[in-house]
N, CA, C and O atoms as CSV, one atom per row, in Angstrom:
chain,resi,resn,atom,element,x,y,z
A,1,UNK,N,N,0.783,-1.225,-0.007
A,1,UNK,CA,C,0.007,0.101,-0.011
A,1,UNK,C,C,0.871,1.257,0.013
A,1,UNK,O,O,0.569,2.258,-0.638
A,2,UNK,N,N,1.984,1.200,0.752
A,2,UNK,CA,C,2.856,2.397,0.815
A,2,UNK,C,C,3.466,2.666,-0.613
A,2,UNK,O,O,3.763,3.806,-0.969
A,3,UNK,N,N,3.630,1.610,-1.373
A,3,UNK,CA,C,4.258,1.735,-2.675
A,3,UNK,C,C,3.312,2.552,-3.646
A,3,UNK,O,O,3.736,3.414,-4.415
A,4,UNK,N,N,1.963,2.181,-3.523
A,4,UNK,CA,C,0.981,2.852,-4.306
A,4,UNK,C,C,0.927,4.405,-3.835
A,4,UNK,O,O,0.894,5.303,-4.676
A,5,UNK,N,N,0.920,4.646,-2.559
A,5,UNK,CA,C,0.920,6.021,-2.088
A,5,UNK,C,C,2.121,6.786,-2.576
A,5,UNK,O,O,1.996,7.937,-2.995
A,6,UNK,N,N,3.325,6.148,-2.530
A,6,UNK,CA,C,4.497,6.787,-2.914
A,6,UNK,C,C,4.481,7.145,-4.399
A,6,UNK,O,O,4.930,8.220,-4.797
A,7,UNK,N,N,3.941,6.203,-5.234
A,7,UNK,CA,C,3.821,6.345,-6.660
A,7,UNK,C,C,2.810,7.527,-6.952
A,7,UNK,O,O,3.054,8.340,-7.844
A,8,UNK,N,N,1.732,7.595,-6.218
A,8,UNK,CA,C,0.785,8.724,-6.431
A,8,UNK,C,C,1.481,10.122,-5.938
A,8,UNK,O,O,1.256,11.177,-6.531
A,9,UNK,N,N,2.221,10.050,-4.965
A,9,UNK,CA,C,2.949,11.253,-4.552
A,9,UNK,C,C,3.879,11.712,-5.642
A,9,UNK,O,O,3.954,12.897,-5.967
A,10,UNK,N,N,4.594,10.742,-6.207
A,10,UNK,CA,C,5.568,11.002,-7.212
A,10,UNK,C,C,4.904,11.574,-8.503
A,10,UNK,O,O,5.395,12.518,-9.122
A,11,UNK,N,N,3.776,10.950,-8.858
A,11,UNK,CA,C,3.101,11.491,-9.912
A,11,UNK,C,C,2.471,12.920,-9.697
A,11,UNK,O,O,2.363,13.723,-10.624
A,12,UNK,N,N,2.076,13.170,-8.445
A,12,UNK,CA,C,1.576,14.472,-8.072
A,12,UNK,C,C,2.610,15.582,-8.199
A,12,UNK,O,O,2.386,16.684,-8.700
A,13,UNK,N,N,3.831,15.147,-7.662
A,13,UNK,CA,C,5.032,16.219,-7.827
A,13,UNK,C,C,5.387,16.398,-9.162
A,13,UNK,O,O,5.705,17.524,-9.544
A,14,UNK,N,N,5.378,15.358,-10.003
A,14,UNK,CA,C,5.823,15.487,-11.430
A,14,UNK,C,C,4.781,16.364,-12.088
A,14,UNK,O,O,5.101,17.304,-12.816
A,15,UNK,N,N,3.487,16.029,-11.811
A,15,UNK,CA,C,2.385,16.799,-12.552
A,15,UNK,C,C,2.413,18.291,-12.073
A,15,UNK,O,O,2.237,19.214,-12.868
A,16,UNK,N,N,2.634,18.478,-10.786
A,16,UNK,CA,C,2.706,19.767,-10.200
A,16,UNK,C,C,3.881,20.609,-10.851
A,16,UNK,O,O,3.713,21.765,-11.239
A,17,UNK,N,N,5.039,19.955,-10.933
A,17,UNK,CA,C,6.236,20.631,-11.578
A,17,UNK,C,C,5.920,21.016,-13.018
A,17,UNK,O,O,6.133,22.150,-13.447
A,18,UNK,N,N,5.381,19.980,-13.782
A,18,UNK,CA,C,5.010,20.282,-15.205
A,18,UNK,C,C,4.007,21.447,-15.181
A,18,UNK,O,O,4.180,22.401,-15.939
A,19,UNK,N,N,3.024,21.404,-14.385
A,19,UNK,CA,C,1.984,22.451,-14.381
A,19,UNK,C,C,2.570,23.804,-14.127
A,19,UNK,O,O,2.202,24.780,-14.781
A,20,UNK,N,N,3.444,23.876,-13.218
A,20,UNK,CA,C,4.157,25.233,-12.957
A,20,UNK,C,C,4.950,25.576,-14.235
A,20,UNK,O,O,4.891,26.735,-14.647
A,21,UNK,N,N,5.622,24.739,-14.838
A,21,UNK,CA,C,6.392,25.080,-16.061
A,21,UNK,C,C,5.451,25.577,-17.157
A,21,UNK,O,O,5.737,26.568,-17.830
A,22,UNK,N,N,4.298,24.863,-17.334
A,22,UNK,CA,C,3.303,25.176,-18.373
A,22,UNK,C,C,2.696,26.596,-18.044
A,22,UNK,O,O,2.590,27.451,-18.923
A,23,UNK,N,N,2.309,26.806,-16.756
A,23,UNK,CA,C,1.637,28.045,-16.405
A,23,UNK,C,C,2.667,29.229,-16.461
A,23,UNK,O,O,2.189,30.358,-16.568
A,24,UNK,N,N,3.834,29.110,-16.409
A,24,UNK,CA,C,4.846,30.190,-16.505
A,24,UNK,C,C,5.534,30.338,-17.902
A,24,UNK,O,O,6.446,31.133,-18.131
A,25,UNK,N,N,5.004,29.505,-18.775
A,25,UNK,CA,C,5.613,29.584,-20.167
A,25,UNK,C,C,5.218,30.828,-20.851
A,25,UNK,O,O,4.214,31.442,-20.488
A,26,UNK,N,N,5.974,31.234,-21.842
A,26,UNK,CA,C,5.646,32.350,-22.687
A,26,UNK,C,C,4.337,32.314,-23.381
A,26,UNK,O,O,3.672,33.338,-23.540
A,27,UNK,N,N,3.942,31.094,-23.815
A,27,UNK,CA,C,2.608,30.890,-24.448
A,27,UNK,C,C,1.512,31.198,-23.455
A,27,UNK,O,O,0.545,31.891,-23.768
A,28,UNK,N,N,1.674,30.673,-22.249
A,28,UNK,CA,C,0.663,30.924,-21.292
A,28,UNK,C,C,0.536,32.391,-20.909
A,28,UNK,O,O,-0.571,32.903,-20.741
A,29,UNK,N,N,1.651,33.051,-20.774
A,29,UNK,CA,C,1.673,34.475,-20.608
A,29,UNK,C,C,0.858,35.273,-21.698
A,29,UNK,O,O,0.102,36.194,-21.389
A,30,UNK,N,N,1.058,34.870,-22.952
A,30,UNK,CA,C,0.321,35.429,-24.060
A,30,UNK,C,C,-1.188,35.205,-23.893
A,30,UNK,O,O,-1.979,36.111,-24.153
A,31,UNK,N,N,-1.584,34.015,-23.467
A,31,UNK,CA,C,-2.956,33.703,-23.252
A,31,UNK,C,C,-3.522,34.557,-22.132
A,31,UNK,O,O,-4.620,35.101,-22.252
A,32,UNK,N,N,-2.722,34.685,-20.972
A,32,UNK,CA,C,-3.135,35.569,-19.864
A,32,UNK,C,C,-3.340,36.996,-20.382
A,32,UNK,O,O,-4.363,37.613,-20.086
A,33,UNK,N,N,-2.400,37.522,-21.139
A,33,UNK,CA,C,-2.457,38.832,-21.629
A,33,UNK,C,C,-3.744,39.122,-22.509
A,33,UNK,O,O,-4.461,40.111,-22.356
A,34,UNK,N,N,-3.932,38.165,-23.414
A,34,UNK,CA,C,-5.122,38.413,-24.294
A,34,UNK,C,C,-6.418,38.272,-23.456
A,34,UNK,O,O,-7.378,38.983,-23.749
A,35,UNK,N,N,-6.497,37.389,-22.425
A,35,UNK,CA,C,-7.699,37.289,-21.621
A,35,UNK,C,C,-7.870,38.531,-20.802
A,35,UNK,O,O,-8.999,38.998,-20.653
A,36,UNK,N,N,-6.850,39.079,-20.279
A,36,UNK,CA,C,-6.933,40.283,-19.549
A,36,UNK,C,C,-7.292,41.540,-20.414
A,36,UNK,O,O,-7.964,42.465,-19.960
A,37,UNK,N,N,-6.826,41.513,-21.618
A,37,UNK,CA,C,-7.248,42.612,-22.542
A,37,UNK,C,C,-8.724,42.518,-22.790
A,37,UNK,O,O,-9.443,43.517,-22.781
A,38,UNK,N,N,-9.163,41.306,-23.012
A,38,UNK,CA,C,-10.688,41.102,-23.259
A,38,UNK,C,C,-11.503,41.550,-22.102
A,38,UNK,O,O,-12.533,42.210,-22.243
A,39,UNK,N,N,-11.023,41.180,-20.961
A,39,UNK,CA,C,-11.796,41.642,-19.733
A,39,UNK,C,C,-11.822,43.165,-19.662
A,39,UNK,O,O,-12.862,43.770,-19.404
A,40,UNK,N,N,-10.652,43.777,-19.896
A,40,UNK,CA,C,-10.596,45.261,-19.872
A,40,UNK,C,C,-11.518,45.850,-20.863
A,40,UNK,O,O,-12.184,46.833,-20.539
A,41,UNK,N,N,-11.624,45.288,-22.148
A,41,UNK,CA,C,-12.593,45.838,-23.078
A,41,UNK,C,C,-13.958,45.647,-22.576
A,41,UNK,O,O,-14.783,46.555,-22.678
A,42,UNK,N,N,-14.248,44.503,-22.032
A,42,UNK,CA,C,-15.607,44.199,-21.355
A,42,UNK,C,C,-15.967,45.282,-20.365
A,42,UNK,O,O,-17.062,45.844,-20.360
A,43,UNK,N,N,-14.956,45.548,-19.505
A,43,UNK,CA,C,-15.251,46.497,-18.443
A,43,UNK,C,C,-15.493,47.954,-19.011
A,43,UNK,O,O,-16.287,48.714,-18.456
A,44,UNK,N,N,-14.801,48.303,-20.104
A,44,UNK,CA,C,-14.980,49.640,-20.744
A,44,UNK,C,C,-16.408,49.731,-21.239
A,44,UNK,O,O,-17.084,50.746,-21.074
A,45,UNK,N,N,-16.875,48.580,-21.886
A,45,UNK,CA,C,-18.254,48.571,-22.467
A,45,UNK,C,C,-19.240,48.766,-21.292
A,45,UNK,O,O,-20.159,49.582,-21.362
A,46,UNK,N,N,-19.025,48.018,-20.251
A,46,UNK,CA,C,-19.955,48.123,-19.104
A,46,UNK,C,C,-19.990,49.575,-18.463
A,46,UNK,O,O,-21.034,50.062,-18.028
A,47,UNK,N,N,-18.841,50.189,-18.440
A,47,UNK,CA,C,-18.734,51.529,-17.956
A,47,UNK,C,C,-19.445,52.482,-18.789
A,47,UNK,O,O,-20.166,53.341,-18.282
A,48,UNK,N,N,-19.265,52.363,-20.158
A,48,UNK,CA,C,-20.020,53.168,-21.217
A,48,UNK,C,C,-21.519,53.049,-21.007
A,48,UNK,O,O,-22.256,54.034,-20.960
A,49,UNK,N,N,-21.940,51.775,-20.881
A,49,UNK,CA,C,-23.397,51.560,-20.757
A,49,UNK,C,C,-23.955,52.152,-19.484
A,49,UNK,O,O,-25.049,52.716,-19.456
A,50,UNK,N,N,-23.163,52.004,-18.420
A,50,UNK,CA,C,-23.553,52.582,-17.055
A,50,UNK,C,C,-23.671,54.171,-17.187
A,50,UNK,O,O,-24.633,54.787,-16.728
A,51,UNK,N,N,-22.690,54.729,-17.803
A,51,UNK,CA,C,-22.710,56.220,-17.990
A,51,UNK,C,C,-23.884,56.702,-18.779
A,51,UNK,O,O,-24.493,57.714,-18.433
A,52,UNK,N,N,-24.228,55.979,-19.870
A,52,UNK,CA,C,-25.394,56.285,-20.757
A,52,UNK,C,C,-26.673,56.100,-19.889
A,52,UNK,O,O,-27.560,56.953,-19.889
A,53,UNK,N,N,-26.742,54.976,-19.159
A,53,UNK,CA,C,-27.998,54.809,-18.320
A,53,UNK,C,C,-28.126,55.945,-17.254
A,53,UNK,O,O,-29.216,56.480,-17.050
A,54,UNK,N,N,-27.066,56.281,-16.621
A,54,UNK,CA,C,-26.985,57.351,-15.592
A,54,UNK,C,C,-27.432,58.657,-16.164
A,54,UNK,O,O,-28.210,59.374,-15.534
A,55,UNK,N,N,-26.958,58.995,-17.358
A,55,UNK,CA,C,-27.290,60.249,-18.044
A,55,UNK,C,C,-28.755,60.302,-18.359
A,55,UNK,O,O,-29.382,61.340,-18.141
A,56,UNK,N,N,-29.347,59.216,-18.871
A,56,UNK,CA,C,-30.770,59.117,-19.211
A,56,UNK,C,C,-31.547,59.198,-17.871
A,56,UNK,O,O,-32.555,59.904,-17.856
A,57,UNK,N,N,-31.199,58.588,-16.821
A,57,UNK,CA,C,-31.898,58.703,-15.536
A,57,UNK,C,C,-31.844,60.159,-14.990
A,57,UNK,O,O,-32.844,60.664,-14.481
A,58,UNK,N,N,-30.679,60.820,-15.101
A,58,UNK,CA,C,-30.569,62.157,-14.686
A,58,UNK,C,C,-31.531,63.078,-15.454
A,58,UNK,O,O,-32.190,63.948,-14.884
A,59,UNK,N,N,-31.580,62.845,-16.773
A,59,UNK,CA,C,-32.493,63.615,-17.657
A,59,UNK,C,C,-33.984,63.419,-17.201
A,59,UNK,O,O,-34.764,64.360,-17.055
A,60,UNK,N,N,-34.281,62.165,-17.002
A,60,UNK,CA,C,-35.696,61.869,-16.576
A,60,UNK,C,C,-36.033,62.458,-15.285
A,60,UNK,O,O,-37.132,62.985,-15.114
A,61,UNK,N,N,-35.102,62.396,-14.316
A,61,UNK,CA,C,-35.292,63.042,-13.021
A,61,UNK,C,C,-35.420,64.531,-13.110
A,61,UNK,O,O,-36.262,65.082,-12.400
A,62,UNK,N,N,-34.679,65.222,-13.897
A,62,UNK,CA,C,-34.777,66.645,-14.063
A,62,UNK,C,C,-36.092,66.989,-14.738
A,62,UNK,O,O,-36.756,67.933,-14.310
A,63,UNK,N,N,-36.516,66.238,-15.816
A,63,UNK,CA,C,-37.776,66.445,-16.453
A,63,UNK,C,C,-38.975,66.293,-15.374
A,63,UNK,O,O,-39.885,67.115,-15.276
A,64,UNK,N,N,-38.857,65.199,-14.626
A,64,UNK,CA,C,-39.998,64.999,-13.660
A,64,UNK,C,C,-40.004,66.163,-12.592
A,64,UNK,O,O,-41.071,66.633,-12.199
A,65,UNK,N,N,-38.871,66.582,-12.165
A,65,UNK,CA,C,-38.883,67.657,-11.212
A,65,UNK,C,C,-39.436,69.005,-11.777
A,65,UNK,O,O,-40.102,69.768,-11.077
A,66,UNK,N,N,-39.136,69.244,-13.034
A,66,UNK,CA,C,-39.661,70.322,-13.786
A,66,UNK,C,C,-41.259,70.176,-13.817
A,66,UNK,O,O,-41.983,71.127,-13.525
A,67,UNK,N,N,-41.705,69.057,-14.150
A,67,UNK,CA,C,-43.178,68.825,-14.330
A,67,UNK,C,C,-43.846,69.075,-12.983
A,67,UNK,O,O,-44.877,69.746,-12.920
A,68,UNK,N,N,-43.283,68.556,-11.928
A,68,UNK,CA,C,-43.804,68.804,-10.597
A,68,UNK,C,C,-43.928,70.208,-10.088
A,68,UNK,O,O,-44.903,70.645,-9.476
A,69,UNK,N,N,-42.715,70.950,-10.439
A,69,UNK,CA,C,-42.674,72.390,-10.131
A,69,UNK,C,C,-43.734,73.109,-10.894
A,69,UNK,O,O,-44.330,74.035,-10.344
A,70,UNK,N,N,-44.017,72.756,-12.121
A,70,UNK,CA,C,-44.918,73.430,-12.988
A,70,UNK,C,C,-46.368,73.181,-12.461
A,70,UNK,O,O,-47.199,74.088,-12.428
A,71,UNK,N,N,-46.624,71.937,-12.060
A,71,UNK,CA,C,-47.881,71.521,-11.467
A,71,UNK,C,C,-48.267,72.303,-10.174
A,71,UNK,O,O,-49.380,72.788,-9.971
A,72,UNK,N,N,-47.192,72.362,-9.320
A,72,UNK,CA,C,-47.285,73.086,-7.983
A,72,UNK,C,C,-47.572,74.533,-8.259
A,72,UNK,O,O,-48.358,75.120,-7.516
A,73,UNK,N,N,-46.985,75.183,-9.297
A,73,UNK,CA,C,-47.236,76.511,-9.624
A,73,UNK,C,C,-48.633,76.800,-10.063
A,73,UNK,O,O,-49.262,77.773,-9.649
A,74,UNK,N,N,-49.103,75.924,-10.916
A,74,UNK,CA,C,-50.449,75.946,-11.442
A,74,UNK,C,C,-51.459,75.773,-10.389
A,74,UNK,O,O,-52.501,76.429,-10.414
A,75,UNK,N,N,-51.183,74.866,-9.406
A,75,UNK,CA,C,-52.177,74.666,-8.308
A,75,UNK,C,C,-52.190,75.893,-7.414
A,75,UNK,O,O,-53.228,76.322,-6.910
A,76,UNK,N,N,-50.962,76.451,-7.236
A,76,UNK,CA,C,-51.037,77.652,-6.386
A,76,UNK,C,C,-51.719,78.844,-7.005
A,76,UNK,O,O,-52.334,79.660,-6.318
A,77,UNK,N,N,-51.600,78.931,-8.331
A,77,UNK,CA,C,-52.287,80.044,-9.094
A,77,UNK,C,C,-53.854,79.755,-8.997
A,77,UNK,O,O,-54.660,80.669,-8.822
A,78,UNK,N,N,-54.206,78.488,-9.117
A,78,UNK,CA,C,-55.645,78.227,-8.997
A,78,UNK,C,C,-56.211,78.493,-7.614
A,78,UNK,O,O,-57.351,78.927,-7.444
A,79,UNK,N,N,-55.341,78.204,-6.607
A,79,UNK,CA,C,-55.780,78.525,-5.211
A,79,UNK,C,C,-55.895,79.976,-4.949
A,79,UNK,O,O,-56.771,80.410,-4.200
A,80,UNK,N,N,-54.975,80.794,-5.585
A,80,UNK,CA,C,-55.028,82.262,-5.487
A,80,UNK,C,C,-56.272,82.803,-6.153
A,80,UNK,O,O,-56.969,83.675,-5.633
A,81,UNK,N,N,-56.535,82.218,-7.393
A,81,UNK,CA,C,-57.702,82.673,-8.211
A,81,UNK,C,C,-59.023,82.326,-7.433
A,81,UNK,O,O,-59.965,83.117,-7.391
A,82,UNK,N,N,-59.037,81.153,-6.848
A,82,UNK,CA,C,-60.288,80.684,-6.028
A,82,UNK,C,C,-60.435,81.621,-4.801
A,82,UNK,O,O,-61.553,81.997,-4.450
A,83,UNK,N,N,-59.371,81.977,-4.185
A,83,UNK,CA,C,-59.365,82.877,-2.973
A,83,UNK,C,C,-59.857,84.254,-3.438
A,83,UNK,O,O,-60.658,84.878,-2.742
A,84,UNK,N,N,-59.420,84.717,-4.537
A,84,UNK,CA,C,-59.839,86.083,-5.084
A,84,UNK,C,C,-61.311,85.982,-5.314
A,84,UNK,O,O,-62.047,86.901,-4.953
A,85,UNK,N,N,-61.773,84.922,-5.891
A,85,UNK,CA,C,-63.212,84.801,-6.236
A,85,UNK,C,C,-64.099,84.718,-5.008
A,85,UNK,O,O,-65.226,85.214,-5.002
A,86,UNK,N,N,-63.571,84.077,-3.959
A,86,UNK,CA,C,-64.366,83.995,-2.641
A,86,UNK,C,C,-64.351,85.459,-2.078
A,86,UNK,O,O,-65.365,85.920,-1.553
A,87,UNK,N,N,-63.287,86.129,-2.180
A,87,UNK,CA,C,-63.247,87.524,-1.633
A,87,UNK,C,C,-64.090,88.422,-2.437
A,87,UNK,O,O,-64.774,89.266,-1.858
A,88,UNK,N,N,-64.104,88.325,-3.627
A,88,UNK,CA,C,-64.949,89.127,-4.536
A,88,UNK,C,C,-66.422,88.884,-4.270
A,88,UNK,O,O,-67.221,89.817,-4.192
A,89,UNK,N,N,-66.768,87.593,-4.131
A,89,UNK,CA,C,-68.141,87.232,-3.789
A,89,UNK,C,C,-68.538,87.781,-2.473
A,89,UNK,O,O,-69.640,88.320,-2.362
A,90,UNK,N,N,-67.746,87.690,-1.484
A,90,UNK,CA,C,-68.062,88.254,-0.190
A,90,UNK,C,C,-68.144,89.812,-0.202
A,90,UNK,O,O,-68.946,90.374,0.545
A,91,UNK,N,N,-67.401,90.458,-0.963
A,91,UNK,CA,C,-67.511,91.962,-1.129
A,91,UNK,C,C,-68.833,92.224,-1.726
A,91,UNK,O,O,-69.555,93.133,-1.317
A,92,UNK,N,N,-69.176,91.376,-2.761
A,92,UNK,CA,C,-70.392,91.671,-3.546
A,92,UNK,C,C,-71.605,91.523,-2.642
A,92,UNK,O,O,-72.554,92.304,-2.693
A,93,UNK,N,N,-71.528,90.412,-1.750
A,93,UNK,CA,C,-72.730,90.252,-0.862
A,93,UNK,C,C,-72.824,91.443,0.186
A,93,UNK,O,O,-73.919,91.812,0.610
A,94,UNK,N,N,-71.649,92.018,0.580
A,94,UNK,CA,C,-71.731,93.152,1.513
A,94,UNK,C,C,-72.372,94.361,0.932
A,94,UNK,O,O,-72.890,95.190,1.680
A,95,UNK,N,N,-72.368,94.500,-0.259
A,95,UNK,CA,C,-73.001,95.700,-0.894
A,95,UNK,C,C,-74.430,95.529,-1.036
A,95,UNK,O,O,-75.111,96.422,-1.540
């Protein structure tokens, strides 16, 4: 049994050493470089999409704020007109 374990240990060390050599080879570095470049391009596209979405949301928010301010001004103008009408009616009844 110990011979089998020793053999597996030897295979593991051999495979590990070969794996390290493969992972540090020039070809592997080229693959890492190309993968990293692809990820960076992907990040750039995500950032562009995020910025576009943020700009659209900011525009929508500004437009909504403007609509609400306009509605509030119209409501205030109606309330003033109604108050003037009530005052005018009250003055008319006094006469």
